[in-house]
C-alpha positions in Angstrom: 76.5 104.4 139.1 75.7 107.2 136.5 76.9 109.8 139.0 80.2 107.9 139.5 80.8 107.7 135.7 80.0 111.4 135.3 82.6 112.3 137.9 85.1 110.2 136.0 84.3 111.9 132.7 84.5 115.3 134.2 87.9 114.5 135.8 89.2 113.3 132.5 88.0 116.3 130.6 89.5 118.9 132.9 93.0 117.4 132.9 95.7 119.3 130.9 99.2 118.7 129.7 101.8 118.8 132.5 105.0 120.0 130.9 108.2 118.0 131.2 109.8 121.0 133.1 106.9 121.2 135.5 106.0 124.8 134.6 102.4 124.0 133.8 99.7 123.8 136.4 98.3 120.3 137.1 94.6 119.8 137.3 92.9 117.1 139.4 94.0 113.5 138.5 91.7 110.7 137.5 90.0 109.0 140.4 91.9 105.7 140.5 90.0 104.4 143.5 87.2 103.5 141.1 86.9 99.8 140.4 88.1 98.7 137.0 84.6 97.8 136.0 83.6 101.5 136.2 85.7 102.2 133.1 83.1 101.1 130.7 83.3 100.4 126.9 80.6 101.9 124.8 78.4 98.7 124.7 76.6 100.0 121.6 77.4 100.4 118.0 76.5 103.0 115.4 74.3 102.2 112.4 76.2 101.7 109.2 73.8 103.9 107.2 75.1 106.8 109.3 78.8 106.1 108.5 80.6 108.4 106.2 83.8 106.6 105.3 86.9 108.6 104.7 88.6 108.3 101.3 92.4 107.9 101.9 94.5 110.5 100.1 97.1 107.9 99.3 97.3 104.2 99.4 100.2 102.0 100.6 101.6 99.6 97.9 101.2 95.9 98.8 103.3 94.6 95.9 105.5 95.7 93.0 108.2 97.4 95.0 111.6 95.8 94.4 114.5 96.6 96.7 118.0 97.1 95.3 121.1 96.5 97.4 120.9 98.7 100.5 120.0 98.6 104.2 116.4 97.5 103.6 117.4 94.7 101.2 120.0 93.4 103.6 117.6 93.5 106.5 114.9 91.6 104.6 117.4 88.9 103.6 118.4 88.5 107.2 114.8 88.3 108.2 114.1 85.5 105.8 117.1 83.6 107.4 115.6 84.3 110.9 112.3 82.8 109.9 113.7 79.7 108.2 116.1 79.0 111.0 113.8 79.5 114.0 110.9 77.1 114.8 109.7 74.3 112.6 106.1 74.3 111.4 105.5 71.3 113.6 106.7 73.3 116.6 104.4 76.2 115.8 101.4 73.9 115.2 101.8 72.0 118.5 99.2 73.9 120.6 96.7 73.6 117.7 97.2 69.8 117.5 96.8 69.5 121.3 93.6 71.5 121.4 92.2 69.5 118.4 93.3 66.2 119.8 95.3 65.4 116.7 98.2 62.9 117.0 101.5 64.4 116.0 105.2 63.8 116.3 106.6 66.0 119.1 109.1 68.6 117.9 112.8 68.3 118.9 112.6 71.8 120.3 110.3 71.9 123.3 107.6 74.6 123.7 109.2 77.8 125.0 107.9 78.8 128.5 105.4 81.6 128.5 105.9 82.7 124.8 104.6 79.3 123.5 102.7 78.1 126.5 100.8 81.2 127.7 100.5 83.0 124.4 99.3 80.0 122.3 98.8 81.0 118.7 101.2 83.9 118.7 104.1 81.9 117.3 101.8 81.1 114.3 101.0 84.8 114.0 104.8 85.6 114.2 105.6 83.3 111.3 102.7 84.3 109.1 103.3 88.0 109.6 106.9 87.7 108.7 106.5 85.3 105.8 103.3 86.9 104.4 104.7 90.4 104.4 108.0 89.2 102.8 106.4 87.1 100.1 104.5 90.2 98.8 107.8 91.6 97.5 110.0 88.7 96.7 109.6 85.0 96.2 111.2 82.3 98.4 109.9 78.8 97.8 110.8 77.4 101.2 109.2 80.3 103.0 106.1 80.0 100.9 106.0 76.2 101.4 106.1 76.6 105.2 103.5 79.4 105.2 101.1 77.2 103.2 101.8 74.2 105.4 101.1 76.2 108.5 97.8 77.4 107.2 96.9 73.9 106.1 97.6 72.7 109.7 95.5 75.4 111.2 92.6 74.5 108.8 92.9 70.9 109.8 92.4 71.8 113.5 89.5 74.2 112.9 86.4 73.5 114.8 83.0 73.3 113.0 81.9 76.7 114.3 85.0 78.3 112.7 87.0 78.6 115.9 90.8 78.3 115.2 92.7 79.5 118.3 94.9 76.8 119.8 93.3 76.6 123.2 89.8 75.5 124.3 87.4 78.4 124.4 87.0 78.2 128.1 90.7 77.9 129.0 92.5 81.0 127.8 95.6 82.0 129.7 97.4 85.3 130.2 96.8 87.7 127.3 95.6 85.1 124.8 92.1 86.2 124.0 93.4 89.5 122.7 97.2 89.1 122.1 97.1 85.8 120.3 93.9 86.6 118.3 95.5 89.9 117.1 98.7 88.2 116.0 96.9 85.4 114.2 94.6 87.9 112.5 97.5 90.0 111.2 99.2 86.8 110.1 96.3 85.4 108.2 95.6 88.7 106.4 99.3 89.1 105.5 99.4 85.5 104.2 96.3 86.1 102.2 97.7 89.2 100.6 100.8 87.2 99.7 98.7 84.7 97.8 97.2 82.1 100.2 93.5 83.0 99.8 92.6 80.1 102.1 93.7 82.3 104.9 90.8 84.6 104.3 88.3 81.7 104.8 90.0 80.8 108.1 89.9 84.5 109.2 86.2 84.9 108.2 85.1 81.7 109.9 86.9 82.6 113.1 85.7 86.3 113.1 82.1 85.0 112.8 82.7 82.8 115.8 84.4 85.6 117.7 81.6 88.1 117.0 79.2 85.7 118.7 81.4 84.7 121.6 78.8 86.1 124.0 80.5 84.7 127.2 83.9 86.3 126.3 83.1 89.6 124.6 82.1 91.5 127.8 85.3 90.3 129.5 87.7 91.4 126.7 88.5 94.9 128.0 89.1 93.7 131.5 91.1 90.6 130.6 94.5 90.1 132.2 97.3 92.3 130.7 97.0 94.7 127.8 93.5 93.7 126.9 93.0 96.7 124.6 95.4 95.1 122.1 92.6 92.9 120.7 90.9 95.9 119.3 93.0 96.2 116.1 92.2 92.6 115.3 88.6 93.5 114.7 89.2 96.7 112.8 91.9 95.1 110.6 89.5 92.2 109.8 86.8 94.8 108.8 89.1 96.4 106.3 90.3 93.1 104.8 88.8 91.4 101.8 87.0 89.1 104.3 85.6 91.9 106.4 82.0 92.5 107.4 80.1 95.4 109.0 79.7 93.3 112.1 83.4 93.3 112.7 83.5 97.0 113.2 80.3 97.1 115.3 81.6 94.4 117.7 84.8 96.4 118.0 82.9 99.6 118.8 80.7 97.9 121.4 83.4 96.1 123.4 86.6 98.1 122.9 85.7 101.7 122.3 85.8 103.8 125.5 84.5 107.4 125.3 86.1 108.3 128.7 89.5 107.3 127.3 89.0 109.2 124.0 88.0 112.2 126.0 91.3 112.0 128.1 93.4 111.6 125.0 91.8 114.4 123.1 92.4 116.6 126.1 96.1 115.7 126.2 95.7 114.1 129.6 99.1 112.4 130.3 97.6 110.0 132.8 95.5 108.5 130.0 98.8 107.0 128.8 101.0 106.2 131.7 98.2 105.5 134.2 95.9 103.8 131.9 93.4 102.3 134.4 92.6 98.9 132.8 95.5 96.4 133.3 98.9 97.8 132.3 100.1 100.9 130.7 102.3 99.8 127.8 103.5 100.7 124.3 100.8 98.2 123.3 98.4 101.1 123.9 99.4 102.3 120.4 97.7 99.2 118.9 94.5 100.6 120.2 95.3 104.0 118.7 95.6 102.2 115.4 92.2 100.8 115.9 90.6 104.1 116.9 92.0 105.7 113.8 90.5 102.8 111.8 87.1 103.7 113.3 87.5 107.3 112.0 88.4 106.0 108.5 85.4 103.7 108.5 82.8 106.1 109.9 84.1 109.6 109.4 83.3 110.3 113.1 85.8 113.1 114.1 85.6 112.1 117.7 88.0 109.3 116.9 90.3 111.6 114.9 90.5 114.3 117.6 91.3 111.6 120.2 94.0 110.1 118.1 95.6 113.5 117.3 95.8 114.0 121.0 97.3 110.5 121.4 99.9 111.1 118.7 101.0 114.4 120.4 101.2 112.7 123.8 103.4 109.9 122.6 105.5 112.1 120.4 106.1 114.8 123.0 106.3 112.8 126.2 107.2 109.1 125.4 109.5 109.1 122.5 113.2 108.9 122.8 115.5 110.9 120.7 115.9 108.6 117.7 112.4 107.2 117.7 112.2 104.4 120.2 109.3 104.2 122.7 110.0 105.4 126.3 107.0 103.7 127.7 107.0 100.0 128.5 105.0 97.7 130.7 104.0 99.0 134.1 102.0 96.8 136.5 100.0 98.8 138.9 98.3 97.4 142.1 95.7 99.0 144.3 95.6 98.9 148.1 92.4 98.5 150.2 91.7 102.2 149.8 92.0 102.2 146.1 95.4 103.9 146.0 97.5 102.7 143.1 101.2 102.0 143.2 103.6 100.1 140.9 104.3 96.5 141.8 107.6 95.8 143.3 110.2 95.1 140.6 108.4 97.2 138.0 109.0 100.7 136.8 106.5 103.4 136.0 107.0 105.6 133.0 105.8 109.1 133.8 106.0 111.8 131.1 109.6 112.5 130.0 111.2 109.9 132.2 113.2 108.6 129.3 115.1 105.7 130.9 118.3 104.8 129.0 119.3 101.4 130.4 117.8 98.0 130.9 116.9 99.1 134.5 114.1 101.2 133.0 112.7 98.5 130.8 112.3 100.9 127.9 112.7 101.0 124.1 110.7 97.8 123.2 111.0 97.1 119.5 107.3 96.2 119.2 106.3 99.7 120.5 108.2 101.2 117.5 106.4 98.9 115.1 103.1 100.0 116.4 104.2 103.7 116.2 105.2 103.2 112.6 101.8 101.6 111.8 100.0 104.4 113.6 101.9 107.1 111.7 101.3 105.2 108.4 97.6 105.6 108.9 98.0 109.4 109.5 100.2 109.6 106.4 97.4 107.9 104.3 95.0 110.6 105.6 97.3 113.6 105.5 100.1 112.8 103.0 101.4 116.3 102.7 102.2 116.5 106.5 105.8 115.3 106.3 106.1 114.7 110.0 104.4 111.3 109.8 106.9 109.9 107.4 109.7 111.5 109.4 108.5 109.5 112.4 108.5 106.3 110.3 111.9 107.0 108.9 113.7 107.5 112.2 111.9 104.5 113.9 113.0 102.2 111.0 116.6 103.3 110.9 117.3 103.8 114.6 115.2 101.0 116.1 114.0 98.4 113.6 117.3 98.1 111.7 119.3 98.7 114.9 117.6 95.9 116.8 118.4 93.3 114.1 121.7 91.5 114.8 124.2 90.7 112.0 123.0 87.1 112.3 119.4 88.1 111.8 118.2 87.7 115.4 115.9 90.4 116.8 116.6 92.3 120.1 113.8 93.0 122.5 114.9 96.5 123.8 116.7 99.4 122.1 119.0 100.3 125.0 120.6 103.8 124.9 123.7 103.1 127.0 126.1 100.4 127.9 125.9 97.5 125.4 123.1 96.4 123.1 120.9 93.7 124.4 121.8 90.1 123.4 118.8 88.2 121.9 117.7 85.2 123.8 117.6 83.2 120.6 114.4 82.5 118.7 111.9 82.8 121.5 108.9 84.2 119.8 109.0 87.3 122.0 106.6 90.2 121.3 109.5 92.1 119.7 110.5 89.2 117.6 107.0 88.8 116.3 106.4 92.4 115.6 110.0 92.9 114.4 109.8 90.2 111.7 106.4 91.6 110.7 107.9 95.1 110.1 111.2 93.8 108.5 109.0 91.9 106.0 107.0 95.0 105.2 109.9 97.5 104.7 109.3 98.1 101.0 105.8 99.6 101.6 107.1 102.7 103.3 109.3 104.0 100.5 106.4 105.1 98.2 102.7 106.0 98.4 100.3 106.0 95.5 97.8 108.9 94.9 95.1 109.0 92.3 97.2 111.5 90.3 100.7 110.3 91.0 103.4 109.0 93.3 104.8 110.2 96.7 108.5 109.4 97.3 108.8 109.1 101.1 112.1 107.4 101.8 115.3 107.1 99.9 116.2 103.4 99.9 117.4 102.1 96.5 114.3 100.5 94.9 111.8 100.6 92.1 108.0 100.7 92.0 105.5 99.7 89.3 102.0 101.0 89.4 99.1 102.5 87.4 98.4 106.2 87.4 95.2 107.2 85.7 95.2 103.8 84.0 98.7 104.2 82.6 101.6 101.9 83.6 104.4 103.8 85.4 107.7 102.6 86.7 110.0 104.7 88.9 113.5 103.7 89.9 115.3 105.2 92.9 119.1 105.0 93.0 121.0 106.0 96.2 123.4 104.9 98.9 121.2 106.4 101.6 121.9 107.1 104.4 125.6 106.9 103.8 125.6 109.3 100.9 123.2 112.2 100.3 122.8 112.0 96.5 119.5 110.7 95.2 118.5 109.9 91.6 115.0 109.0 90.3 114.3 107.7 86.8 110.9 107.6 85.1 110.1 104.6 82.9 106.9 104.8 80.8 105.9 103.4 77.4 104.3 106.7 76.4 104.2 110.1 78.0 102.1 110.3 81.2 100.7 113.3 83.0 101.1 112.8 86.7 102.3 114.5 89.9 105.5 113.3 91.4 105.9 114.5 95.1 109.3 114.2 96.6 109.8 114.4 100.3 112.1 117.1 101.6 112.8 115.9 105.1 112.3 118.2 108.1 115.9 117.4 109.2 117.2 119.1 106.1 119.2 122.3 106.9 118.0 124.2 103.8 115.9 124.1 100.7 116.6 121.3 98.3 117.0 122.0 94.6 115.3 119.4 92.4 117.0 118.9 89.1 115.2 117.5 86.1 117.3 116.3 83.2 120.2 118.5 84.3 118.2 121.7 84.9 116.8 123.1 88.1 113.0 122.4 88.1 111.9 123.5 91.6 113.1 123.6 95.2 111.5 122.2 98.3 111.4 123.5 101.8 112.3 121.3 104.7 109.3 119.4 106.1 107.3 119.5 102.8 106.9 117.6 99.6 108.3 119.2 96.4 105.7 118.7 93.8 106.5 118.1 90.1 103.4 118.2 87.9 104.1 117.6 84.3 103.9 115.2 81.3 106.6 112.7 81.9 108.6 111.0 79.2 110.5 107.7 79.3 114.0 108.3 80.7 113.2 111.5 82.6 115.8 111.8 85.4 115.5 113.7 88.7 118.4 114.3 91.0 118.8 116.1 94.3 121.2 116.1 97.3 119.9 115.9 100.8 121.6 118.5 103.1 122.6 116.6 106.2 123.6 118.3 109.4 124.4 117.5 113.0 121.7 118.1 115.5 122.3 118.1 119.3 119.6 117.2 121.9 120.1 117.7 125.6 119.0 114.8 127.8 116.4 115.7 130.5 115.2 112.3 131.6 115.5 110.4 134.9 119.1 109.2 134.2 120.6 112.7 134.4 123.9 113.0 136.3 124.1 115.8 138.8 126.6 118.5 137.7 126.9 117.3 134.1 125.0 117.7 130.9 124.4 114.8 128.5 123.6 115.2 124.8 122.5 113.0 121.9 123.7 113.6 118.4 121.8 113.0 115.2 123.1 113.4 111.7 120.1 113.9 109.4 117.7 111.2 110.6 120.5 108.9 111.9 121.0 108.6 115.7 124.7 108.5 116.6 126.4 106.8 119.5 129.7 107.5 121.2 132.1 104.6 121.3 135.7 104.1 122.4 137.5 104.9 125.6 136.8 103.1 128.9 134.1 105.3 130.5 130.4 104.4 130.2 128.5 106.7 129.9 131.3 108.3 127.8 132.8 111.5 129.3 133.9 113.9 126.6 136.2 116.8 127.3 134.7 119.4 125.0 132.8 122.6 125.4 130.9 122.6 122.1 130.2 119.1 120.8 128.4 120.2 117.6 131.3 122.3 116.4 134.0 119.9 117.4 132.8 116.8 115.6 134.9 116.1 112.6 133.7 113.8 109.8 135.8 110.7 109.4 136.5 110.8 105.7 137.2 107.0 105.5 133.9 106.0 107.2 130.6 107.6 106.2 128.4 108.7 109.1 131.3 108.4 111.5 132.7 111.4 113.4 135.8 112.1 115.5 136.6 114.6 118.2 139.9 116.3 117.7 140.6 116.8 121.4 139.6 113.2 122.3 140.9 110.7 119.8 139.6 107.8 121.7 135.9 108.7 121.1 134.1 108.0 117.8 130.5 108.8 117.0 128.9 106.3 114.7 125.4 105.3 113.7 123.6 103.5 116.5 122.2 101.1 113.9 125.8 99.9 113.2 126.6 99.3 116.9 127.2 95.6 117.5 129.0 94.4 120.6 131.0 97.5 121.6 130.2 99.6 124.6 128.5 102.9 123.7 126.5 105.8 125.0 123.8 107.6 123.0 123.8 110.4 125.6 127.5 110.9 126.5 128.6 113.4 129.2 130.1 116.7 128.2 132.8 117.6 130.7 133.1 121.4 130.7 135.0 121.9 133.9 138.1 120.5 135.7 136.1 117.9 137.7 135.9 114.3 136.6 132.9 112.1 136.8 134.5 110.0 139.6 135.1 113.1 141.7 131.4 114.0 141.4 
């Protein structure tokens, strides 16, 4: 056995990055003929007295950010409507009542197949994540009433040993032991932060039961479908107010895999798209979140190095232009000789495949939520590395906001061509659950708080109140971002305060940005950095600056290329544009230099016209509703037509 494992480790360590263009030499692949059980978790935990916890450079606000009218405010209001108009509390509690043997009045809406029946408990997690996150920022009496009622119902069904999941402990289905536990964990923590401290008691009692679930713990990593996703439930519990050392130790024993960390640290692409335990999926990123949590908790750089490799792999090989995830669920099967192939009806997602349509099952909204959360952890560790907020920004504007309909429903996939996906209604899908979670937490990405001041990360109209060195500070941000580039900040203090204000100058800026203080140039910031203003601030101090937008063109090189033609995506600043109009999909544009021939539509911000082709308009993908579009239109540079090809 040891010899086999050593062979596996060696194979993982010698793998290298295979470039998207195939220029790099490939090394031997992982031996996928090994049985799944050979891919072992660590099965031991480090001693807490050896841990050297990392102090985060910045913290994320959990309250006291107020949104003004803008895209974030509109999205949060729609999200409240979505939560209040989807399932009733009685519907959500149904599987809890059934498991506890409690009599109840059946809901008028039947349980939804699979999402309610095979992922029992996830609907409760969905509502608690959405409501808990929202109520941190603004009050809604009905939303709070339902959140509290739901927690009361879960408490009423709790078993004496603390167990709260809505299925008997020996009858878990599908992904439930990991998926449903993670969702319910997130939801309870979010509800507790929002003010329902009873949720912490439920979380602690259940975590104590989970940590002693001896018959289940060894099975978790091998459980059906995406079993790794339970990892973050344990690490997030550890960092909560209800956390215990044991939570992190159990996570290390039963989820941490050294062989996988070795592969990720070595930039082994197969560690992502051929993940050997169950399914490769964007849910792998939830494990990346957890591994980074281990680094923060223990200071062990093995975790950090692996996650730096994981970040680079996803960023370079599985992220669409615009920020959506190009890896989705792939179900592999092995033949008698151990050779692995993708099950019929499924798609694999090798590096740089970048499927654009529903055929490729790509762009799951939940994947972008996990990517945002992963980058948020890196930002807390390395706040001056602007790239992490840049990733959060484009994922929010081009995926999260783009996947919310004007009625407040949440789409599953962010398609890049054809027509946007129609939501199935309120089905409690994975993307609805994670979508409502992210939409409820939007204010927390605008600012970060350091011991010596404030970081301004995004430009949504809003205000923040916080304490810096024991002094009360209020900062108000006024803007019409992303539709207009002018930004204004105003400092409000009762007495002068010495602090550092760090303003993000985005990497998509075309030039340095002059920062104006009270009408005079104070400093300038280079693209991809934070402009730092260290001074004694007075009440009413005003900072203004203008973000230099520009068009950026990216050539498409994925599997949906069209022979004889080039396809390009267009971004304006951080905003992904889509071609609309005309009757050809993907749109065929008769231009030779798209970047130079796009003309701003003066009547519609962020819209562009093509002088030679009046039928085609480029507009923000986030504003696309029911019209046909293409994010990667074809540039026709010869006399042939697409049909002739």
